[in-house]
C-alpha positions in Angstrom: 25.3 -20.4 66.8 27.6 -19.7 69.7 30.7 -21.7 70.7 32.0 -22.2 74.1 35.7 -21.2 74.6 36.3 -24.5 76.4 35.0 -26.4 73.4 37.9 -27.2 71.0 35.5 -28.1 68.2 33.7 -24.7 68.6 37.0 -22.9 68.5 38.0 -24.7 65.4 34.7 -23.9 63.7 35.0 -20.3 64.8 38.4 -19.9 63.2 37.2 -21.6 60.0 34.2 -19.3 60.0 36.5 -16.2 60.2 38.6 -17.6 57.4 35.5 -18.3 55.3 34.1 -14.8 55.9 37.5 -13.1 55.0 35.9 -12.9 51.6 37.7 -10.4 49.4 41.2 -11.1 51.0 41.0 -14.8 50.1 39.8 -14.0 46.6 42.5 -11.4 46.1 45.2 -13.8 47.3 43.8 -16.6 45.1 43.7 -14.3 42.1 47.2 -13.1 42.5 48.4 -16.7 43.0 46.6 -17.8 39.8 48.1 -15.0 37.7 51.6 -15.8 39.1 51.2 -19.5 38.5 49.9 -18.9 35.0 52.9 -16.7 34.1 55.3 -19.2 35.6 53.8 -22.1 33.6 54.0 -20.1 30.4 57.5 -18.8 30.7 59.3 -21.6 32.6 62.2 -22.4 30.3 62.9 -25.9 31.5 59.4 -27.1 32.4 58.8 -30.8 32.6 55.7 -32.9 33.2 56.7 -33.4 36.8 57.3 -29.7 37.5 54.0 -28.7 36.0 52.2 -31.4 37.9 53.7 -30.3 41.2 52.8 -26.7 40.6 49.2 -27.5 39.7 49.1 -30.0 42.6 50.0 -27.2 45.1 47.4 -24.9 43.4 44.6 -27.5 43.7 45.5 -28.3 47.3 45.3 -24.6 48.1 41.9 -23.9 46.5 40.6 -27.2 47.9 41.6 -26.1 51.4 39.9 -22.7 50.9 36.7 -24.4 49.6 36.6 -26.6 52.7 37.0 -23.6 55.0 34.5 -21.6 52.8 31.8 -24.2 53.6 31.7 -22.7 57.1 30.9 -19.2 55.9 27.9 -17.5 57.3 26.7 -16.7 53.8 26.7 -20.3 52.6 23.2 -21.8 52.6 22.8 -25.0 54.6 22.2 -27.3 51.6 25.3 -25.9 49.8 27.7 -26.8 52.6 27.7 -30.5 51.6 28.6 -29.4 48.0 31.4 -27.3 49.5 32.8 -30.2 51.5 32.6 -32.5 48.5 34.1 -30.0 46.1 36.9 -29.0 48.4 37.7 -32.6 49.3 37.9 -33.6 45.6 40.2 -30.6 44.8 42.5 -31.7 47.6 42.4 -35.3 46.3 43.0 -34.2 42.7 45.9 -32.0 43.9 47.5 -35.0 45.6 47.0 -37.0 42.4 48.8 -34.3 40.4 52.0 -35.2 42.3 51.7 -38.7 41.0 49.8 -38.3 37.7 52.6 -36.6 35.8 54.8 -39.7 36.1 52.1 -41.7 34.3 50.6 -39.5 31.6 49.9 -36.0 30.2 46.3 -36.9 29.8 45.9 -37.7 33.5 47.4 -34.4 34.5 45.0 -32.5 32.2 42.1 -34.5 33.7 43.0 -33.8 37.3 43.3 -30.1 36.7 40.1 -30.0 34.6 38.0 -31.8 37.2 39.4 -29.5 39.9 38.3 -26.4 38.0 35.0 -28.0 37.0 34.1 -28.7 40.7 35.2 -25.3 41.8 33.0 -23.7 39.1 30.0 -25.7 40.1 30.5 -24.7 43.8 31.0 -21.0 43.1 28.0 -20.8 40.8 25.7 -22.9 43.0 26.5 -20.7 46.1 25.9 -17.5 44.2 22.6 -18.6 42.8 21.4 -19.9 46.1 22.5 -17.0 48.3 20.5 -14.0 47.0 22.1 -11.6 49.6 25.6 -12.6 48.6 27.7 -9.4 48.0 29.0 -9.1 44.4 26.9 -12.0 43.5 27.0 -11.5 39.7 30.8 -11.5 39.7 30.9 -14.8 41.6 28.5 -16.3 39.0 30.8 -15.1 36.3 33.9 -16.5 38.1 32.1 -19.9 38.5 31.2 -20.1 34.9 34.8 -19.2 33.8 36.1 -22.0 36.1 33.5 -24.4 34.8 34.3 -23.7 31.2 38.1 -23.9 31.8 37.6 -27.3 33.4 35.6 -28.5 30.4 38.3 -27.3 28.0 41.0 -29.3 29.8 38.9 -32.4 30.1 37.8 -32.7 26.5 40.9 -31.3 24.7 43.3 -33.9 23.3 46.6 -32.5 24.5 49.5 -34.2 22.7 52.3 -32.2 24.1 53.3 -30.6 27.4 53.8 -27.3 25.7 50.2 -27.1 24.4 48.8 -28.1 27.9 51.1 -25.5 29.6 50.0 -22.8 27.1 46.3 -23.4 27.5 46.4 -24.0 31.2 48.6 -20.9 31.8 46.3 -18.6 29.8 43.2 -20.0 31.6 44.9 -19.4 35.0 45.7 -15.8 34.1 42.1 -15.2 32.9 40.7 -16.7 36.1 43.1 -14.8 38.2 42.1 -11.5 36.7 38.5 -12.3 37.2 39.2 -13.2 40.9 41.1 -10.0 41.5 38.3 -7.9 40.0 35.7 -9.8 42.0 37.7 -9.2 45.2 37.9 -5.5 44.5 34.2 -5.3 43.8 33.4 -7.3 46.9 35.7 -5.0 49.1 33.9 -1.9 47.7 30.5 -3.5 48.5 31.5 -4.5 52.1 33.2 -1.2 52.9 30.3 0.9 51.5 27.6 -1.1 53.3 28.1 0.2 56.9 28.1 3.8 55.8 25.0 3.5 53.7 23.3 1.5 56.5 24.1 4.3 59.0 22.8 6.9 56.6 19.6 5.0 56.1 19.2 4.6 59.8 19.6 8.4 60.3 17.1 9.1 57.5 14.7 6.7 59.1 14.8 8.5 62.4 13.8 11.8 60.9 14.0 15.4 62.3 11.7 14.6 65.1 14.1 12.0 66.5 16.9 14.6 66.4 14.8 17.1 68.2 13.9 14.6 70.9 17.6 13.9 71.5 18.3 17.6 71.8 15.4 17.9 74.3 16.8 15.1 76.4 20.2 16.7 76.3 
């Protein structure tokens, strides 16, 4: 699909596509951010329900925005784009609710975070299982399962104190962040190694006869 430079919608989709295909950079940034947020949640000396809610609200807004942009990626199957839009939109909505939820109850905050992780896990796993040519596909399936299970833990666990919620959510964030960083590294290795191997395969496919022909032409 080509976009006209005079078409503002085409330019927007083109930019979103570039962001979606940034791949390992986005994963690496998300992983580092998850680890940093997990550490902050665990060690913050004067954490309150409102502070934790705001931090997770910003986090869900960010991953929701990346999921919405990721739906434009060239590797996303057509039938999965709708799930990407729905999942990203819900994460953004849940992130906004985190800014308001803490003023109401600890249970609501745990639910918003849990549903955000649950939807992200479904999206990551669904895309990986549908796109067989997806680089580092196994790691994305693993990351999706980790997100899904983390969401289930927060949804079904009866948190009775902010300290317990912060402890569990912080540990889960660090685990997911580490998996994302490893996934990003594996994806980068795959993408940087593919052109070289492709060129080598092409040279091998030409054979010695092709080289001799080129020399003869020269």
